[in-house]
N, C-alpha and C positions, 0 to 999 in steps of 0.2 A: 355351133359347128355342125356341118353336114359332111358325112362320109360319102365320097363319090362312089358311083357304081363300079364294081370290080368283076373279076372272073368267078369268084366263089360265092357261096351262100353264107350269109352271116348266121353263125351258130350261137355266139355269145358276145357280150360286151363287158368290159371292166373299166372302172374309172379311178384315177388317182387325182391328186390336186393339180398335176401338171400334164397328164397324158390320158388318152382314151385308147384302150386296147381292143382290137376287133379280131375275134377268132372266126376264121372262115373255113368252110369245108370246100375243097377243090377236087371234086370227083372221087374222093376217098381220103387222101392225105389232108391234114390240117394246115392252115396258114395262120400266122399271127402278125398283124400289122399294128404298129404303134404310131398314133397321131398326136401331135402337139395340140393343145386346146385352142391355139390361135390359128389353126389351119396349116397349110403347107403340105409337102410331100410326106408320106408315111415312111417309117423305117420298118423293115421286115425283120422280126425276131428270128434268130438262128436256130429254129427247132430242127431236129434230125430229119433227114429225108424219110418219106413214107411213114410218118408218125402221126399220132392223134393227140390233140389237146383235149384232155378230159375235163379239166376245171381250172379256173383262175381265181386267185384270192388277192385282194388289195384293200387298202384303206384310203381315205381321202385326206389324211393328215400328213402335211409336209411332203417330202419326196420319199414316200413310203415304199417299203419293199413290195415287190410283186412276186407272188408265188404261182408257178404254173405246173400243173400235173400233166405229164405226157406218158405215152406208152407206144410201143411198136411191136412188130412181129418178133423182134429179137430182144427187146427190153421190156421188163415188167414195168408196171405203173410206178412212177417216182415223181417226187416234187423237186423242182429246181427254182432257184431264186434268179430273177431277171434283173440285172443292173441296167436301168434305163439309160444312164449317162454313157455307158460303154457298149450297150447292146450285146451283153454277154450273159450266159447262164453260168451259175455255179451250183454244184450239187448240194443237196441237203441230206439229213439223216432220215427224212421221211420217204419211205419206199415200201412197196409190197413185195415180199420175197416170192420167188417162184414156188408153185404149189408142190413141187417135188424137189428132194434134196439131191438126187442123182438120177440119171436116166441112162439106161443101157439099151442100145439099139442092136438088134440081131438080124 
């Protein structure tokens, strides 16, 4: 399988038994394209606008879960599970709390 040239820079790759995930950097925000191993058009994973993909974790066993760590200016780093068949994220308990418990602006 060859991934076609796109608009972003390839930052990372992750492989499952059925898919290839390509994390791209698009001038600042991240993109995440999901390709079938037999080729065809990719599916774009629904990461939040102006977010960064920090890391991806997969296994190559069966239709394994895909975990994706993201963060943005308004959300701290957190891991989400990507359901490849529905192209949807679900939250996990894995997250990094904000470094302050409360903030008072004056």
